[in-house]
N, C-alpha and C positions, 0 to 999 in steps of 0.2 A: 504494500500500500504506499502510495506517495504521501509526503508531508506538504508539498508545495503544489501550487496550481499550474495549469498548463501555461497560463500567462506568466508566471514566475519562471517557469523552465525556459519560456521564450526570451524573457529579459536576460537571464544569465547567458544563454546561447548568443543573443544579440550582442552583449557585452564582450564576449570573447571574439566574436566575428569582427567587431569594430575595434576593440583596443588590444586583443591578443590575450587577455586575461580577464577573469571576473573572480572576486572573492565573496564568499558567502559565510557569514559569521554563525558560530554555534550550530554547525551542520551535523556533526557526528556526537554521540554521547561521551562525555568525558571519561566515564568508567572504561569504556572499551579502549579509548587511546591510552589510558593508564596501563591497562593490561598489555598492550602493544609495546610501550616503553620498557615495562619490567622485563619482558621476554627478550627485548632487543639488546639490553646492555651487554650481557654475557656474549651473545653473537658478535657484537661490535668489537669487543676486546679480542676475541679470537681473529677476527678479521685483520685487526691492526697487527697482531703478532705474525700473521702470514704475509700480508701485503703492505704493510706500513712502510716498506722501503721504496715502493714504486713511485709514489707521489705523481701519478699520471693526471691527477685532477688538481695539482698544486700542493705545496706543503700543508699538512695537517688537515686534509680534506679526503674523505673516503666514501666510495660508492659501494654499497652492500646490498646484494640481491637477497631478498627475503625468502626463506623456505616456505613452500607451500604446506604449512602445517599450522596448527593452533598456536597463536590466535590469528595469524596472518591469513589464514584460509577461510576466514568468516565471510560468507556471502552477504551479510548485512552491511559490510563495508564495500567490498569490491563489486558486488552486484546490487548495490542500493538502487531502489526503483527511481529515485530522483536523479542520481547520478547518470543512470542509463537513459532516462528521458532526455536529459540535456545532451548527453553523448549522441543519441539518434538524430537530434536536431543539427549536430555539428558534423559528424562523420557518417551519417546515414544509418539505415536499418540494419540490424543484424551484425553489430560491431564485434571486433575480436579484442582480446586482452593480452598483449605480449609481455607486460612489464609489471613487476612488483618488487620494488627496490627501495632504497634510502640514499640520501646524500647527507653526510655528516661532517661539518668542520668542527675543529677543536682549537684550543688556544695554540697560536703559532701559524694559523691559517692566514692567507693573504687575499687581497683582491685578485679574482680571477680576470683573464682577458675577456672583454666583451665578446660574446659568441651566441650562437644559436645551437640547439641540441639536434636539429634535423636539417638536412639540406633540402633544396627545392625538389619537388617531385620530378620536374623536368629541368634539371640544372642547365642543359644546353640552351634553353630558351631565355634564361635570365628573368623569366616570369613566375610569379606565384600563382597558386590555385586556391580554391576552397580548402578548408582544413582536411587533411587526410589522417592526421594523428592529433589527438588531444590528450593531456594528462591531467589528473588531479594531483595536487600537492597538499599535504596536511603535516603539521609538526607533532612530535611526540613530547615536546616541552612548550611552554610559553616562550616565543621567541621575542626578545626585546631588541632594540637597536645594537645592544652590546653583543648579541649572540651571533650576529652575522646574517641578517635576513638577506634574501635575494633582492637585487636591484633590476627592474625591467624598464626598458624604454617603450612606452605605450605606442601602439599602432605600427610598430615596426615589423611585425610578423608577415606583412604583405608587400615588403619593399625589398628591393635589391640590397644585399648585405654591403657589398663594396661600395655603392654610392651612398647608403645610409649611415655607415659607420662614422666617417668624419662628421656627420650632422649630430649623431649621438655624443661624440667626443667633444664637440663645440658647444653642447648644451641646447641645440635647437629642438632635439628630442631628448628631454632629461631623463636620466636614470631615476626611477622612484623606488625608495626602499619601502619593502612590503613586510613588516612584522605581522606574525600570526599568531593567535592564541590556540591553546588546545581546543579541538572541536571545530575550528575554522577550516575551511577548504578553499583552495584556489583552483579553479578551472583554467587551464593554460594551453595556448598553442605554442609548442616548443620551438617554433620558428622565430618567435620574438626575441630581439636582441636583449641580452641580460648578462649578469655576472654575479657570483658569489663574492661575499664580502667577508672580512676577518671576523672570526669569533674571538672576543676578547675576554671571555669568561673562562672559568675552569669547569664548565658544565658543557659536554658534547651537545650539539644541536641537530638530532636527527629530524630529516625532512623526508617524509614517505613520498614516493612517486609511483603512481599506477597509471599505465598508459593503455589508451583505447584507440584502435585504428579501424579504418574502413575494412570491409569484410574481405577484400581482395589484397590487403596490404600485409605482407609477411615480413617480420622483423627477427631473424634467427639470432642476432647478437644479443637480445635481451629476453630470450625464452625463459620459460619457467618450467622446471621439472615437476610435473604433477603426479603424486602417487596415486595409484589405481584406487585404493580404498578411500582416499579422500575425495576423488572425483565421483566415485559412485554414491557418496553420501550428499552431494550437492543437489540443489533443485535443477531443473532442466535448463533454465535460462542461464544459470551460472556455468553449468557444464558447456553450453554453447559457446560462451565467451572464451573459453580455455582451448578450443578446438585446434588451434594451430600449435599448441605447446606439446612436447614429448611427454607421454605418460610412462611412468616407471613403476616398478614393483615396491620400491622403497627408496627414500632418499639417502644419497650417498654423503659421506662427510665432506665438508667444504673443501674445495680444491683450487679455489681461486676464481676471480671474475673473468668472464669472457668479453663483457662489455668495456673495452679500453679506449676505443677512439669515440669521442662524444662531442668534440667542438666542430662546428661547421661554420 
């Protein structure tokens, strides 16, 4: 059952289409997010031990794919009816979900280069299209300006990056800092020019990213291993979202991230 009206779904989708992102406050219950944070911290520490030397996203910044297991396999989060209603307005009917991960800066992180997370669909034309991939971001802590919130340049998702980047750097398209509280959700076109900022606290800042794509768009670099037992327990619509992901008999121990190239 949806909590928002069709008009509200349309407003969120229109904001994403126009600006490249939309923030909805108090979208998810705090108790669910608290459970995700509790489960995440041991996983994060293990990741730092294995891949902390790579620095492929900059010093003190880590991308961690979440295992498809409790609490992260909760269909009330990734298959939330309001999320899917907005996604179908943006990326069309019958979308797929290829990504379930986090981005976490810690003290010592720095400003990233301004970038986008996805290249144009038809790069050789230099032109952008309607959205073909949209993500939701939500934090596992209350993100203050000191925690390193993302900065996004509004309305740059449909512009040529090389022509637009100097206009962002000059301030013509200013980078906006976007702190989020537990429960808030940002719907975001990953083509919008943005950057991570330094986390100047002693508290890691996990930001969840769940990606949704048009039904024909396959992204193997961010695939999710889905245990067969977990898949069988899901409602049909949630199963359908995961159809491009590999089904495994059990989750293997963490062996490193395959999603390494991310800036475009």
